[in-house]
N, C-alpha and C positions, 0 to 999 in steps of 0.2 A: 504494500500500500504506500503510495507516495504521500508526501507531506500535503500536497494540494488536495488530494482526495480525503485525507484525514481531517483537514480543516473544514472542508465542505460538509462532510458527514457530521462533524461536531456542531457546526452552525445549524444544520437542519435539525439535529437532535435537540439542541438548546431551544430553538423556536418551538418545537413540538412540546417539549416539557413545559415551557412557559405558557403555551396556549392551554394546555390541560390544567395547569395551576390556576390560571386566570378564570377558566371556565368554572372551576369549583367555587370561586368567590362571587360569581354572578347570580342574579335572581333567577328563579326557575322560569323557563320559557312557556310553561303550560299554565292554563287557568284552572283553578279549583272548580269542580262541578258541585253545585249545591251550596248549602250553607257552610259557614265557617265552623269547623268542629270545636273551636275554642270558645264559641259564643254560648253562654249558659241559657240564654232566652230562647234558643231554637227548640221547637217541640221534637221529641224523639219517641220512638215506640217503647211501650212498656216492656220491661224485662220480666218474662214469666219464670215460674219456678217448676222444675221437674226433678223429682227425687232420683238419685242415682241408685238407690237400694230398694225402690218400690217393688220390683218384680222378684225380690229375694224370697226364697223358700228355704227353710232350715234343712240341713243335710246331716243332722245328728243321727247317730245310730239308733235303730229301733229294735224291738225285741226280735230274737231269732225266730225264723220260720223254717218250715221244712224245705229242703233243697228242691224236692220234686215240685212243690207249689210255686217256688220262685221260677223254676225253669218253664213251667207251663204258662206263666204270665208273659214271658219274653220270647217264647218259641214261635216261629212262623206257623201260620195256619196250615194244616195238612192239605196236601194236594189231592184233588178228587181223582178217583180211579187207581190210587196206589195203596 
């Protein structure tokens, strides 16, 4: 790399870094849609309450039952013809 190429690349890089740095200091170029979120007088939707444990059912152990009775409750229905 020659000295001339190095100086040119350094100048281009410096301009690019400066442009990015200045862009960070500028105001946003987009407009906010709707009301200002920091304005306390703006009406908002009511926050509802939903319990996170409402569908809970206890999983505590129950009294022991016969293994045959337990299997019959969970076994698939018998196929017809067999």
